[in-house]
C-alpha positions in Angstrom: 15.2 -4.1 48.3 16.2 -5.0 44.5 18.4 -2.7 42.5 18.2 -2.4 38.7 21.5 -0.8 36.7 22.8 -0.7 33.2 26.7 -2.5 32.5 28.7 -0.1 31.8 29.2 1.5 28.8 33.5 0.9 28.6 32.6 -2.7 29.5 31.0 -3.1 26.2 33.5 -0.8 24.1 30.4 1.8 23.1 31.2 5.0 24.3 29.6 6.5 21.3 26.3 5.2 22.7 24.2 7.5 25.2 24.6 5.6 28.3 26.5 8.5 29.8 24.3 9.5 32.6 24.9 8.8 36.2 24.0 5.1 37.3 20.8 5.8 39.7 20.2 3.4 42.5 17.0 2.5 41.8 14.1 -0.2 42.5 12.3 -0.1 38.7 10.6 -3.3 37.3 12.5 -5.4 34.9 10.9 -5.9 31.8 11.3 -8.4 28.5 13.1 -6.9 25.8 14.6 -3.7 27.4 16.8 -2.1 30.2 17.2 0.8 32.4 19.3 3.0 30.6 20.7 6.3 32.2 21.1 8.9 29.5 23.1 12.1 29.9 21.4 15.4 30.1 23.4 18.9 29.6 22.0 21.2 31.8 20.8 24.5 29.6 23.3 26.7 31.1 26.1 24.5 30.9 26.8 24.4 35.0 26.6 20.5 35.1 25.3 17.5 33.7 22.5 15.6 34.5 20.9 12.3 34.4 17.5 11.1 32.5 15.9 7.2 33.4 14.9 5.4 30.9 13.4 2.2 29.5 15.9 1.7 26.2 14.8 -1.4 23.7 17.1 -4.4 23.2 17.8 -5.9 20.0 16.5 -9.3 19.2 19.4 -11.1 21.0 18.4 -9.3 24.2 21.5 -7.4 23.7 22.1 -3.5 23.0 21.1 -2.8 20.1 23.7 -2.2 17.3 22.5 2.1 15.6 23.9 1.4 12.1 20.7 -1.2 11.9 18.0 1.1 12.9 15.8 2.4 10.6 13.1 3.7 13.4 13.6 5.6 16.6 10.0 5.8 18.6 9.9 7.6 22.1 6.8 6.5 24.1 6.1 9.3 26.6 4.2 7.9 30.0 0.9 9.5 31.3 -0.2 10.6 34.6 0.7 7.2 36.2 4.3 7.8 35.5 4.9 4.3 34.4 7.6 4.0 31.5 7.7 0.4 32.3 4.0 0.2 31.0 4.5 2.3 28.0 7.8 0.3 27.1 5.9 -3.0 26.8 2.8 -1.4 25.6 5.3 0.0 22.4 7.1 -3.3 22.3 4.1 -5.3 22.2 2.6 -3.5 19.1 6.3 -3.5 17.6 5.8 -7.6 17.6 2.4 -7.0 15.8 4.4 -5.0 13.3 6.4 -7.5 12.8 4.0 -9.8 11.8 3.2 -8.2 8.7 6.6 -7.0 7.6 9.6 -9.3 9.0 12.1 -6.0 8.8 10.4 -4.2 11.5 11.5 -5.6 14.4 13.9 -5.0 17.7 17.2 -5.3 15.5 15.9 -2.1 13.3 13.5 -0.1 15.3 14.9 1.8 18.6 12.2 2.2 21.4 12.9 4.7 24.1 10.5 5.2 27.3 11.8 8.5 28.8 10.7 8.4 32.7 9.7 12.0 34.0 9.7 11.3 38.0 8.7 13.3 40.7 8.5 13.4 44.5 6.1 10.5 44.6 8.9 8.7 43.3 11.6 8.7 45.7 13.4 5.2 47.1 11.2 3.9 43.5 13.1 5.6 40.8 16.0 7.4 42.3 17.2 7.4 46.2 16.4 9.2 48.9 17.9 10.7 52.3 16.0 11.6 54.8 16.8 14.2 57.9 18.2 16.5 55.0 17.3 20.4 54.9 14.1 20.7 52.8 14.4 19.8 49.1 18.0 18.3 49.7 17.4 14.8 49.8 17.7 14.1 46.3 21.9 13.7 46.4 21.9 12.1 42.9 22.3 13.7 39.4 18.6 12.3 38.5 16.3 14.5 36.7 13.1 14.9 38.8 9.8 17.1 38.6 7.4 18.9 40.6 4.1 17.1 39.9 2.7 16.7 36.5 5.1 20.0 35.7 6.8 18.0 33.5 3.9 17.4 31.2 4.1 21.0 29.9 7.7 21.7 29.9 8.2 23.1 33.3 12.1 22.7 34.8 13.1 20.1 36.8 12.6 20.4 40.7 15.9 18.0 41.6 18.8 17.8 41.8 18.3 21.2 43.7 21.8 22.5 42.4 20.6 22.5 38.8 16.8 23.7 38.5 17.0 25.2 34.9 15.9 21.8 32.6 12.8 21.8 30.9 11.4 18.5 29.9 10.8 19.7 26.4 14.8 20.4 26.6 15.1 16.6 27.0 13.0 15.7 24.1 15.0 18.3 22.1 18.2 16.4 23.1 16.5 13.1 22.4 15.5 13.7 18.8 19.3 15.2 18.1 20.8 11.9 19.7 18.7 10.0 17.3 18.9 12.0 14.7 22.8 12.3 14.6 23.8 10.9 11.2 27.3 9.5 13.0 25.5 7.1 15.3 22.5 6.3 13.1 23.3 6.5 9.2 20.5 4.4 8.2 17.7 6.3 10.6 15.0 7.0 8.3 11.9 8.3 11.1 11.8 9.8 14.4 8.2 9.1 15.9 7.4 10.7 19.3 4.3 9.2 21.1 2.3 10.4 23.6 -0.9 9.2 25.3 -3.4 11.1 27.5 -1.3 12.9 29.7 2.0 12.2 27.5 -0.4 13.6 24.5 -0.9 16.8 26.7 2.6 16.8 26.5 3.4 16.6 23.2 0.9 18.7 22.3 2.2 21.7 23.9 5.4 20.5 23.4 5.0 21.1 19.2 3.3 24.1 19.8 6.7 25.9 21.4 9.5 23.4 20.6 11.6 25.0 17.8 12.5 23.4 14.5 15.8 21.3 15.5 16.6 21.2 11.6 17.5 17.7 12.2 17.8 15.6 9.1 15.1 13.1 9.3 11.4 13.7 9.7 9.7 13.7 13.1 6.3 12.9 13.8 4.0 13.7 17.1 1.6 10.8 17.6 -1.0 12.7 20.0 -3.4 9.9 21.1 -6.3 11.3 23.4 -5.1 14.3 25.7 -7.4 15.5 28.0 -6.8 19.2 27.4 -4.8 21.1 24.8 -3.1 24.9 24.9 -5.4 26.6 23.1 -3.6 28.6 20.1 -5.5 32.0 20.3 -7.2 33.8 23.1 -10.8 32.7 21.5 -12.5 29.6 22.9 -15.4 27.5 21.5 -17.6 27.5 24.8 -18.3 30.0 27.4 -15.6 31.6 29.2 -17.8 33.0 31.8 -17.3 31.0 34.9 -13.6 30.5 34.0 -11.6 34.0 34.3 -8.1 32.2 34.2 -8.9 30.5 30.7 -6.1 31.6 29.4 -3.3 30.9 31.6 -0.7 28.4 31.0 -1.7 25.5 30.2 -4.9 26.0 29.2 -3.9 29.2 27.2 -0.2 31.1 27.1 -1.0 34.3 29.6 1.1 34.4 32.5 3.7 31.3 30.6 6.8 32.0 32.3 4.8 31.6 35.8 4.4 28.0 35.5 7.8 28.2 36.0 9.0 28.3 32.3 12.0 29.5 30.8 11.5 26.9 27.8 9.7 28.6 24.7 9.9 32.1 26.3 10.9 34.0 23.6 8.8 32.3 21.0 5.8 32.9 23.2 6.4 36.8 23.4 6.0 36.8 20.2 2.3 36.3 20.1 -0.5 33.7 19.1 0.3 33.8 15.2 3.7 33.0 16.0 3.0 29.7 17.9 0.2 28.8 15.4 2.4 28.7 12.9 5.2 26.9 15.0 2.8 24.2 15.8 1.1 24.0 11.8 4.9 23.4 10.9 4.9 20.2 12.5 4.2 16.7 11.7 1.4 16.0 13.6 -0.7 12.4 13.6 -3.7 12.8 15.5 -5.2 9.5 17.1 -8.6 9.4 18.8 -10.5 6.8 20.8 -13.8 7.1 19.9 -15.2 5.3 22.8 -13.4 7.6 25.2 -15.6 10.3 26.9 -13.8 10.6 29.6 -13.0 14.0 31.5 -9.8 14.3 34.0 -9.1 17.8 33.6 -8.2 19.8 37.1 -8.7 23.4 35.8 -11.6 25.5 34.3 -9.9 26.1 31.4 -10.7 22.8 29.8 -14.2 23.0 29.6 -14.2 26.3 27.6 -13.1 24.2 24.9 -15.2 20.9 25.3 -17.4 19.0 27.5 -15.0 16.2 27.7 -11.7 14.5 25.4 -13.9 13.5 22.7 -15.3 17.0 22.4 -12.5 19.1 22.7 -10.4 16.9 20.1 -13.3 17.7 17.6 -13.0 21.4 18.5 -9.4 21.6 18.2 -8.8 20.2 14.7 -12.1 22.0 13.7 -10.1 25.3 14.9 -7.0 24.2 13.3 -7.5 22.1 10.5 -4.8 19.4 10.2 -3.5 19.8 6.3 -1.4 17.6 4.1 -0.6 19.4 0.7 1.9 16.9 0.3 2.1 13.2 1.7 5.8 13.0 1.2 6.5 15.8 2.9 7.8 16.7 6.3 4.6 18.1 7.3 1.7 15.7 6.6 -0.8 15.6 9.4 -3.1 12.6 9.4 -6.3 11.9 11.8 -7.0 8.5 12.6 -10.3 7.6 14.5 -10.2 4.4 16.6 -12.8 2.4 17.6 -11.7 2.0 21.3 -11.3 3.1 24.5 -9.1 5.5 26.8 -6.0 2.9 26.3 -2.5 3.5 25.1 -1.9 -0.6 24.4 -4.8 -0.9 22.0 -4.1 2.5 20.5 -0.7 1.4 19.8 -1.7 -2.2 18.7 -4.6 -1.0 16.3 -3.9 -1.0 12.2 -3.8 2.9 12.9 -1.2 3.1 15.5 0.8 0.1 13.8 1.2 2.4 10.6 1.7 5.9 12.8 4.4 4.1 15.1 5.9 1.8 12.9 5.2 1.1 8.9 4.9 5.2 7.9 8.3 5.7 6.0 9.9 2.7 7.5 11.9 2.5 4.3 12.9 6.1 3.8 10.4 6.2 0.6 7.9 9.0 2.6 4.9 6.8 2.0 2.2 6.8 4.8 -1.0 5.0 5.3 -4.2 7.4 4.4 -6.2 8.4 7.4 -8.0 5.5 9.2 -11.5 5.6 10.3 -14.6 6.0 8.1 -17.5 7.2 8.3 -16.0 10.6 9.4 -16.9 12.1 12.3 -17.4 16.3 10.8 -16.0 17.7 7.9 -12.5 18.4 7.3 -11.2 15.6 9.9 -9.4 13.6 7.5 -6.7 15.7 5.7 -4.8 12.8 4.1 -8.1 10.9 3.1 -8.6 7.4 1.7 -10.4 7.8 -1.8 -11.9 4.4 -1.1 -14.1 5.6 1.4 -13.7 9.3 2.0 -17.6 9.2 0.3 -19.0 6.8 3.2 -21.7 8.1 4.8 -21.7 9.3 8.3 -23.7 6.4 9.5 -24.6 8.3 12.8 -26.4 11.2 11.4 -30.3 11.1 11.6 -31.5 11.2 8.4 -35.4 10.8 9.2 -38.3 13.3 8.6 -40.5 13.9 11.4 -44.1 15.7 11.9 -44.1 19.3 10.4 -41.2 18.3 8.0 -38.6 18.6 11.0 -34.7 17.2 10.5 -32.1 16.4 12.5 -30.3 19.8 12.5 -27.1 18.9 14.7 -26.1 18.1 18.6 -25.7 21.8 19.9 -24.5 22.8 23.5 -27.0 24.1 26.2 -24.4 25.8 28.6 -26.3 26.1 31.7 -26.3 27.6 34.7 -23.7 30.1 33.3 -25.6 31.2 30.2 -29.4 31.0 29.7 -31.0 27.8 28.2 -30.1 27.0 24.8 -34.0 26.2 24.8 -36.1 28.2 26.5 -39.1 25.5 27.4 -38.3 22.0 29.4 -41.5 20.2 27.9 -41.2 17.0 30.1 -38.9 15.2 32.0 -39.4 11.3 31.8 -38.5 7.7 30.9 -40.7 7.4 27.8 -38.8 10.1 26.1 -38.5 9.7 22.2 -37.8 12.2 19.1 -41.4 11.5 17.7 -42.8 12.3 21.3 -40.5 15.6 21.9 -41.5 16.5 17.9 -45.0 16.5 18.4 -45.2 17.6 21.9 -43.4 20.8 20.8 -45.5 21.4 17.6 -48.6 20.9 19.6 -47.3 23.4 21.9 -46.7 26.2 19.1 -42.8 25.9 18.7 -41.1 25.1 15.8 -37.9 23.8 17.1 -37.2 20.8 19.1 -34.9 19.3 21.4 -34.1 15.9 23.0 -31.4 16.2 26.1 -29.8 13.9 28.5 -32.1 11.0 27.4 -34.9 11.7 29.3 -35.7 15.4 28.5 -37.7 17.7 25.8 -37.0 21.3 25.6 -39.2 23.1 22.5 -38.6 26.9 21.3 -38.7 29.2 18.5 -34.8 30.2 18.5 -32.1 29.2 19.9 -30.3 31.2 22.7 -26.8 32.7 20.9 -25.0 32.8 24.3 -25.7 28.7 24.8 -25.9 27.3 21.6 -22.7 26.2 20.1 -23.0 23.7 17.2 -20.6 20.5 18.7 -19.5 17.2 16.8 -22.6 15.2 16.5 -21.1 12.4 18.1 -20.9 14.4 21.7 -24.9 13.6 21.3 -24.6 9.8 22.2 -27.4 8.7 25.0 -29.8 6.4 23.5 -34.0 7.7 24.0 -35.2 5.3 26.4 -38.7 5.1 24.4 -36.8 4.2 21.2 -33.4 2.9 21.8 -32.5 3.2 18.1 -32.3 6.9 18.6 -30.1 9.0 19.9 -31.5 11.7 22.7 -28.5 14.3 23.3 -26.4 13.8 25.7 -25.7 15.5 29.4 -26.2 19.5 28.5 -26.2 18.6 24.9 -29.3 18.9 22.7 -30.1 16.6 19.5 -32.0 19.2 17.8 -35.0 19.0 15.6 -36.5 22.0 13.3 -37.8 22.2 9.6 -34.9 24.6 8.7 -31.7 25.6 10.4 -32.5 27.1 13.5 -32.8 30.6 13.9 -31.0 32.5 17.1 -32.2 34.9 19.3 
């Protein structure tokens, strides 16, 4: 077994650096451009000091960074697989791309940290474990370890068993405050927290309950493709009938301290309006992969906010509109639509990713790039619009006029079997389905509304059922009609609706 350690700080004369944690014997892989570094995290109760395992970037000479040269700190959070080595590699690869357009943006001016939030499955790999001891006593070092994926929502640590009061969110507080320390990083202009997938979930929930740390530099929360969100009120866009626990944390904020959570309890006890205000006071850089329609949610609460990652994102920003009243402020949100899949490397290396991770405000001038990705997907999803592109029409909208003057009226949910069908009559289900065929069939049967779903199905009615039909983002309807593949015929439980006027409801 090969053990990776860092050099002792005293040997380098860098006692001011955050290499003060205990050296944890581990079997973590070596990666180019970074080392495994052990940071000291104080126990919130003051009982002891703990150790956070990280990958920390090197300078261009292969040695440790010179703090006084650092203009930007990027904290890259791993996802479900707990693979900080891969996230460090992907972030460094993106940094190399940014350097290609601005040579000043490089490993000497940008510090990249990839913290590790290990769990019990990582014993022997991330931290040593002693077999044969009482339950829960096998971790004998100061390494911070969490239970399951509770790190992703701010849960307290599981190991070491002598000190279990440390929220993963307190760890993020500590890292932000470390980089914001002017005596260590006098030329720092920006801190960016980067979370993709489960890391994006972590960051969204942290932004909601994390306090204003009053640090001297702007902090951006880059949230990419989370599978779910902690909803900021008790309402949901879709039916909650099949999910009585829809509002429990992590989906909402009921039973918050049962998670178990000690971080943010005072704020949560103030109510949802306080949580909303806290969240909306943060600088959020939303990043949405338009080809990502996946869903790996583990609880029903996520399904009350959308069918998949794509729909949940657009419902969320529709409910809490991103804003950028002043692009030079510390509270200018951005929304980037990126034509890639659920892949953090693709997201980081896109022009949008490079801007948010590295170039925005790099020189401290408070400048940032406009929102990336036109045409937009729904109204209000570009808080910092590009004036050269914001008038570009949505190419995905069907502007055709069909028999009876029927036109496209949007993509709607059909939330069966929990509620009645959005349109009551299934006219047919066949492989020749097209919009013309469905519209003509519904008109011929005496109906005023036609809806195509799941590519092959045609539904008819004279009104939409208000319990089942909810308007969603147009891109939720994405399946080609088999009878005319240039057309879109809804999706699973999603109807592309056509009528001569805006649908009425029953």
